[in-house]
C-alpha positions in Angstrom: 95.2 13.7 87.0 93.0 10.7 87.5 90.8 12.6 89.9 90.4 15.4 87.4 89.4 13.0 84.6 87.0 11.2 86.9 85.3 14.5 87.8 85.2 15.5 84.1 83.7 12.1 83.3 81.0 12.6 86.1 80.1 16.0 84.8 79.8 14.8 81.3 77.6 11.9 82.5 75.4 14.2 84.5 75.0 16.5 81.5 74.2 13.6 79.3 71.5 12.4 81.7 70.1 15.8 81.9 70.0 16.1 78.2 68.4 12.6 77.9 65.8 13.6 80.4 65.0 16.7 78.5 64.8 14.7 75.2 62.4 12.2 76.9 60.3 14.9 78.2 60.3 16.6 74.9 59.3 13.4 73.1 56.5 12.7 75.7 55.2 16.3 75.3 55.3 15.9 71.5 53.3 12.7 71.7 50.8 14.1 74.0 50.4 17.2 71.7 50.1 15.0 68.6 47.5 12.7 70.3 45.6 15.7 71.5 45.6 17.2 68.0 44.5 13.9 66.5 41.6 13.6 69.0 40.6 17.2 68.2 40.7 16.3 64.5 38.5 13.3 65.0 36.1 15.2 67.0 36.0 18.0 64.5 35.3 15.5 61.7 32.7 13.9 63.8 31.0 17.2 64.4 31.1 17.9 60.7 29.5 14.6 59.8 27.1 15.0 62.7 26.1 11.3 62.6 29.1 9.7 64.2 28.2 10.4 67.9 24.8 9.2 68.7 24.0 12.0 71.1 20.8 13.9 71.0 22.6 17.2 71.5 25.0 16.7 68.5 23.1 14.4 66.2 20.4 11.7 65.9 20.1 8.7 68.2 20.1 5.1 67.3 16.4 5.0 68.0 15.9 7.8 65.4 17.9 6.0 62.8 16.1 2.8 63.2 12.7 4.6 62.9 13.9 6.0 59.5 15.3 2.7 58.4 12.1 0.9 59.3 10.0 3.4 57.4 12.3 2.9 54.4 11.9 -0.8 54.6 8.1 -0.5 54.7 8.3 1.8 51.6 10.5 -0.7 49.8 8.2 -3.6 50.5 5.1 -1.8 49.6 6.6 -0.4 46.4 8.0 -3.8 45.3 4.7 -5.5 45.9 2.7 -2.7 44.2 4.9 -2.4 41.1 5.1 -6.2 40.7 1.4 -6.3 40.7 1.2 -3.6 38.1 3.6 -5.4 35.8 1.7 -8.8 36.3 -1.6 -7.2 35.6 -0.4 -5.3 32.6 1.1 -8.4 31.1 -1.6 -10.9 32.0 -4.8 -8.9 31.6 -4.1 -5.8 29.7 -2.7 -4.9 26.3 0.9 -4.0 26.2 0.4 -2.6 22.8 -1.5 0.2 24.6 0.7 3.2 24.9 0.0 4.1 28.4 0.4 0.5 29.5 4.0 0.6 28.2 4.8 3.8 30.0 3.4 2.5 33.3 5.3 -0.8 33.0 8.4 1.2 32.4 7.7 3.3 35.6 7.1 0.1 37.6 10.3 -1.4 36.3 12.3 1.7 37.2 10.8 1.8 40.8 11.6 -1.9 41.4 15.3 -1.4 40.3 15.6 1.4 42.7 13.8 -0.3 45.6 15.6 -3.6 45.2 19.2 -2.5 44.6 19.4 1.0 46.1 17.2 0.9 49.1 19.0 -1.9 51.0 22.4 -0.3 50.7 20.9 3.1 51.7 19.4 1.6 54.9 22.7 0.0 55.8 24.7 3.1 55.3 22.3 5.3 57.2 21.7 2.8 60.1 25.2 1.6 60.7 26.8 5.1 59.9 29.5 3.4 57.9 30.2 2.2 54.4 31.0 -1.5 54.5 31.2 -2.0 50.8 33.8 -1.3 48.2 34.0 1.8 46.1 32.3 0.3 43.0 29.2 -0.4 45.0 29.3 3.2 46.1 29.4 4.5 42.7 26.8 2.2 41.3 24.5 3.2 44.2 24.3 6.8 43.5 24.4 6.3 39.8 21.5 4.0 39.9 19.6 6.2 42.2 19.8 9.2 39.9 19.3 7.1 36.9 16.0 5.6 38.2 14.9 9.1 39.4 15.6 10.6 35.9 13.9 7.7 34.0 10.8 8.2 36.2 10.7 11.9 35.7 11.2 11.7 31.9 8.5 9.0 31.7 6.1 11.2 33.6 6.8 14.1 31.3 6.3 11.9 28.2 3.0 10.6 29.7 1.9 14.1 30.3 2.6 15.2 26.8 1.0 12.1 25.4 -2.2 12.7 27.5 -2.4 16.2 26.2 -1.9 15.2 22.6 -4.3 12.3 23.0 -7.1 14.7 24.2 -6.5 17.9 22.3 -5.0 16.6 19.0 -6.2 13.0 18.5 -5.6 13.0 14.8 -1.9 14.1 15.1 -0.7 11.2 17.3 -2.0 8.3 15.2 1.2 7.5 13.4 3.7 7.7 16.3 1.4 6.1 18.9 2.5 2.6 18.1 4.2 -0.1 20.3 7.5 0.0 18.4 7.6 3.8 18.7 6.9 3.6 22.4 9.6 0.9 22.8 12.1 3.2 21.0 11.0 6.1 23.1 11.6 4.2 26.3 15.0 3.0 25.1 15.9 6.7 24.4 14.8 7.7 27.8 17.0 5.1 29.5 20.1 6.0 27.3 19.6 9.8 28.0 19.2 9.0 31.8 22.4 7.0 31.8 24.2 9.9 30.1 22.9 12.6 32.4 23.5 10.4 35.5 27.1 9.5 34.6 28.7 12.6 36.5 27.5 11.1 39.7 29.3 7.8 38.9 32.6 9.6 38.7 32.3 12.1 41.5 31.1 9.7 44.2 33.5 7.4 46.2 34.6 6.2 49.6 36.2 8.8 51.9 39.5 8.0 53.8 38.2 9.2 57.2 37.9 7.3 60.4 34.4 6.4 59.6 34.3 5.6 55.8 31.5 7.2 54.1 30.1 6.9 50.5 30.0 10.6 49.5 31.0 13.1 47.0 34.8 13.4 46.7 34.9 16.9 45.2 35.4 20.4 46.5 32.5 22.7 47.5 32.4 24.5 44.2 31.8 21.3 42.2 29.2 20.2 44.8 27.2 23.3 44.4 27.2 23.0 40.7 26.1 19.3 40.9 23.2 20.4 43.2 22.1 23.2 40.8 22.3 20.6 37.9 20.2 18.1 39.8 17.6 20.5 40.9 17.2 22.0 37.5 17.2 18.8 35.5 15.3 16.6 38.0 12.6 19.0 39.3 12.1 22.4 37.8 12.3 21.6 34.1 10.0 18.5 34.4 7.6 20.3 36.7 7.4 23.2 34.3 6.6 21.0 31.3 4.0 19.0 33.4 2.3 22.3 34.5 2.3 23.7 31.0 0.6 20.5 29.5 -2.0 20.2 32.2 -2.7 24.0 31.9 -3.3 23.7 28.4 -5.3 20.5 28.8 -7.7 22.2 31.3 -7.9 25.3 29.0 -8.9 23.0 26.1 -11.6 21.2 28.0 -13.0 24.5 29.4 -13.0 26.1 26.0 -14.5 23.2 24.4 -17.4 23.3 26.7 -17.9 26.9 26.0 -17.9 26.4 22.3 -20.2 23.3 22.3 -22.7 24.0 25.1 -25.1 21.3 25.7 -28.7 22.0 25.1 -30.2 20.0 27.9 -29.5 20.1 31.6 -28.5 16.4 31.7 -25.8 16.9 29.1 -24.6 20.0 31.0 -24.3 17.8 34.1 -22.3 15.3 32.1 -19.9 18.0 30.9 -19.6 19.3 34.5 -18.7 15.9 35.8 -16.1 15.4 33.2 -14.6 18.8 33.8 -14.4 18.1 37.6 -12.8 14.8 37.0 -10.1 16.2 34.6 -9.4 18.9 37.1 -9.2 16.5 39.9 -6.7 14.3 38.0 -4.6 17.3 37.1 -4.4 18.4 40.7 -3.5 14.9 42.0 -0.8 14.2 39.5 0.8 17.7 39.9 0.6 17.8 43.7 2.0 14.3 44.2 5.0 14.9 42.0 5.7 18.3 43.3 5.2 17.4 47.0 7.2 14.2 46.9 10.3 16.1 45.5 9.8 19.5 47.0 11.5 18.8 50.4 14.6 17.2 48.9 14.9 20.2 46.4 14.6 22.7 49.3 17.3 20.8 51.2 19.7 20.9 48.2 19.1 24.6 47.8 19.9 25.2 51.5 22.9 23.2 51.4 24.5 25.7 48.9 24.1 28.5 51.6 24.5 26.7 54.9 28.2 25.6 55.6 27.6 23.6 58.8 25.5 20.5 59.1 23.3 20.8 62.1 21.0 18.3 63.6 18.0 20.0 62.1 19.4 19.7 58.6 20.1 16.0 59.2 16.4 15.4 60.2 15.2 17.5 57.3 17.4 15.6 54.9 16.1 12.3 56.2 12.4 13.4 55.9 13.2 14.7 52.4 14.7 11.4 51.3 11.7 9.5 52.8 9.2 11.6 50.7 11.3 11.1 47.6 11.5 7.3 48.2 7.7 7.3 48.9 7.1 8.4 45.3 8.3 5.0 44.1 5.6 3.4 46.1 2.9 5.9 45.2 3.4 5.7 41.4 1.6 2.3 41.0 -1.3 3.6 43.2 -1.5 6.9 41.3 -1.1 5.6 37.8 -2.6 2.1 38.0 -4.8 1.3 40.9 -7.0 4.4 40.6 -8.0 3.0 37.3 -11.1 0.8 37.2 -9.7 -1.9 35.1 -6.6 -2.4 37.2 -8.7 -2.3 40.4 -10.9 -5.1 39.2 -8.1 -7.3 38.0 -6.2 -6.7 41.3 -9.3 -7.7 43.3 -9.5 -10.9 41.2 -5.9 -11.8 42.0 -6.2 -11.2 45.6 -9.5 -13.0 45.9 -8.1 -16.1 44.1 -4.4 -16.2 44.7 -4.1 -19.9 44.1 -5.1 -19.6 40.5 -3.5 -16.6 39.1 -3.5 -17.8 35.6 -7.2 -18.9 35.5 -8.7 -16.5 38.0 -10.3 -14.2 35.4 -11.1 -16.9 32.8 -14.7 -15.7 32.6 -13.7 -12.1 32.0 -11.3 -13.3 29.3 -14.3 -15.0 27.5 -16.4 -11.9 27.8 -13.5 -9.9 26.4 -13.3 -12.3 23.4 -16.9 -11.9 22.8 -16.6 -8.2 22.8 -13.6 -8.3 20.5 -15.6 -10.5 18.0 -18.3 -7.9 17.9 -16.0 -5.1 17.6 -14.1 -6.9 14.8 -17.4 -7.1 12.8 -17.9 -3.3 13.3 -14.2 -2.8 12.2 -14.9 -4.6 9.0 -17.8 -2.2 8.2 -15.7 0.8 9.1 -12.7 -0.4 7.0 -15.0 -0.6 3.9 -16.2 2.8 4.6 -12.7 4.2 4.3 -11.0 2.6 1.3 -8.4 5.5 1.0 -7.4 5.3 4.6 -7.2 9.1 4.8 -8.7 9.7 8.3 -7.9 13.4 8.7 -9.5 14.5 5.4 -12.3 11.8 5.6 -14.1 12.9 8.7 -15.9 16.2 9.2 -15.3 18.6 11.9 -18.3 17.4 13.8 -17.1 13.8 13.5 -13.8 14.7 14.8 -15.6 16.5 17.8 -17.2 13.0 18.5 -13.7 11.5 18.7 -12.3 14.2 20.9 -15.4 14.0 23.1 -14.9 10.3 23.4 -11.2 10.8 24.5 -12.3 13.3 27.2 -14.9 10.9 28.4 -12.2 8.2 28.7 -10.1 10.7 30.6 -13.1 11.5 33.0 -14.3 7.9 33.6 -11.7 7.4 36.4 -9.8 9.8 38.5 -7.0 9.2 36.0 -7.2 8.5 32.3 -9.0 5.2 31.7 -6.5 4.4 29.0 -6.4 0.7 29.6 -9.6 0.0 27.8 -9.9 -1.1 24.2 -11.2 2.3 23.1 -7.8 4.0 23.3 -6.3 1.2 21.3 -9.0 1.5 18.7 -8.4 5.3 18.1 -4.9 4.6 17.0 -5.8 3.6 13.4 -8.4 5.0 11.0 -10.8 2.1 11.2 -10.8 2.5 14.9 -11.7 6.1 14.6 -14.8 5.1 12.5 -15.6 2.6 15.3 -15.5 5.2 17.8 -18.0 7.3 15.9 -20.3 4.4 15.4 -20.2 3.5 19.0 -20.9 7.1 20.0 -23.9 7.2 17.7 -25.2 3.7 18.9 -24.9 4.4 22.7 -25.3 8.1 23.0 -27.5 9.2 19.9 -29.4 11.9 21.9 -26.2 13.5 23.2 -24.6 13.4 19.7 -27.7 15.0 18.0 -28.0 17.7 20.6 -24.3 18.4 20.8 -23.1 17.9 17.2 -26.0 17.2 14.9 -27.7 14.2 13.4 -25.5 11.4 12.2 -26.9 8.7 10.2 -25.4 5.4 9.1 -26.8 4.4 5.6 -26.1 1.3 3.8 -26.5 0.7 0.0 -27.7 -2.4 -1.7 -24.2 -3.0 -2.9 -21.1 -4.0 -0.8 -20.1 -0.3 -0.5 -21.0 1.0 2.9 -20.2 4.5 3.9 -20.7 6.9 6.7 -22.6 10.0 5.9 -23.8 13.0 7.9 -26.9 15.1 8.0 -26.4 18.5 9.6 
């Protein structure tokens, strides 16, 4: 009995040992399988991100990432310096009551906000391939990026429309071309941009992967819709408006030359130079805007059709982003430093950096003397227009002088020389009279041959009026 029980106990113990061995082997196999699947998942995720493993065959190397980061840092430094100079010159030397000055300062502020806040975070993210900040910074980064881009785009569109109206319809923009109106318009631009950029604040966040990334946390369908929304709102619609305005502006300049052909060869040469200058300005503005944003637009379109993220798409995306960031540094050069007045003031600042507040004191005195002379002419012109009815007061030929003066301002530089006092003078009726007087004083021959003989007659009494003899 004892022997039988002992044998039974041995058999049971052997079976239990075998079962335990099987369980241990099963546990080990399960752990190996789970570890293998986990590694495969990590590898798969890394291949999808395509920037985790710094291998030339699968993604960019650290050397490549540092090159892009260095380029972005240079763009940020150049953009901050350039836009800061634009703001300083506009406040120190120019008139902020000037409409175009207000728009350019708005552009400079927008670019500085992007370069100071967004660019450092983008450099850290793309260089270290990891998001080290919280989710709030992630949301604010992309919200501010899209906000600054939209403010820039809308400001460029408004500037284009204003430039066209200023040249083609100078008598229709007198009432709204005021500093208060421009300030309200800039405020509306910022509010609309905040509203249109708000979807990116809610859809961006920090992913819960092995390598945390600040990215869109939505499905593919929503991402495609956001890409189409961005491309349409940020590129196609603004570019279409800009092209239409500049096309009408060119058509107006060419048609005006055909209607009012100069009688002498010298005047014909003047008109040809003005036409070439306006054409050059249109080409530069349109090409810079379209070329800076075209690569990123193409990338966003291709992302809707290509499911896998290859190394080629990564490099193309980085180059496209670089061109888009470059636009923030090009704006002050394009809209300010190509202007003669801004160039002169910038040279004065750079030549005398130790006395920024007094470096152009002599220029300020000259400007004050010019303003005193202009004020005397304004008094004469105010008396000549007691009813203050500009649109009915001036004849068609006098209006042509105003329009010709505006085109001349546009053609003095590669861009519109809108920082001078002449643009500010043309915003009120007395200023329009002054422009006509200046045109007759400084360009009588051209005015007679082109428009007819204009005479200024004064009576023995205090009434002074402007008359025309055709």
